[in-house]
C-alpha positions in Angstrom: 19.2 -6.7 7.3 17.1 -6.6 4.2 16.6 -3.5 2.1 13.3 -1.7 2.2 11.2 -1.8 -0.9 7.9 -0.3 -1.8 5.1 -2.6 -0.7 2.0 -0.6 -1.5 1.1 2.9 -2.6 -1.9 5.0 -1.6 -3.7 8.3 -2.5 -4.0 9.4 1.1 -3.0 8.4 4.6 -6.4 7.1 5.5 -6.3 4.4 2.8 -3.0 3.2 4.3 -4.3 2.9 7.9 -5.5 -0.8 7.7 -2.2 -1.9 6.2 -0.1 0.1 8.7 -2.1 -1.3 11.6 -1.6 -4.9 10.4 2.2 -4.3 10.0 2.4 -2.7 13.4 0.4 -5.4 15.2 2.6 -8.1 13.6 5.9 -6.2 14.3 6.9 -5.9 10.7 9.1 -2.8 10.4 7.9 -0.2 7.9 8.4 3.2 6.5 5.5 5.4 5.5 5.8 8.7 3.7 5.3 10.8 0.6 6.2 9.4 -2.8 9.0 11.2 -4.6 7.2 13.0 -7.4 8.5 13.0 -10.9 9.1 16.3 -12.7 6.3 15.6 -15.1 2.8 14.4 -14.1 2.7 10.7 -14.8 -0.7 10.9 -16.4 0.6 13.5 -18.9 3.6 11.2 -19.8 1.5 8.1 -20.2 2.1 6.8 -16.6 -0.3 5.5 -14.0 -2.2 7.3 -11.3 -0.4 9.9 -9.1 -0.1 8.1 -5.8 0.8 10.4 -2.9 2.0 8.0 -0.2 3.9 4.7 0.0 4.6 2.0 2.5 8.0 0.3 2.4 8.9 -2.9 4.2 12.0 -5.1 4.2 12.0 -7.0 1.0 12.3 -10.3 2.8 9.0 -9.6 4.6 6.8 -9.4 1.5 5.5 -13.0 1.7 4.7 -12.6 5.4 2.9 -9.3 4.8 0.9 -10.7 1.9 -0.2 -13.6 4.0 -1.3 -11.3 6.8 -3.2 -9.0 4.5 -5.1 -11.9 3.0 -6.0 -13.2 6.5 -6.9 -9.8 8.0 -8.5 -7.7 5.3 -12.0 -8.9 4.4 -14.1 -7.5 1.6 -17.8 -7.8 1.9 -19.0 -8.2 -1.7 -22.5 -7.3 -0.7 -21.3 -3.8 0.2 -19.9 -3.1 -3.3 -22.1 -1.0 -5.5 -23.6 -3.4 -8.2 -22.7 -0.8 -10.8 -19.1 -0.8 -9.8 -16.8 -2.3 -12.5 
């Protein structure tokens, strides 16, 4: 069995729902939970954003998961605010 590794991180559970549904529908095992927080806020120490949740999947399933995400998640560019950059 392959070790679980972080596949993607999210700010809240709602953002993770589409990813979790795709993994569940395609029988890819996953773990979803809170990120272990560092002692110092990452923004204060020069790190990145403070994600609250993460999805972990078996490391040997990353390619399959990436392919499924590209196939299933569609972005409608017409719905994006023209001022977004």
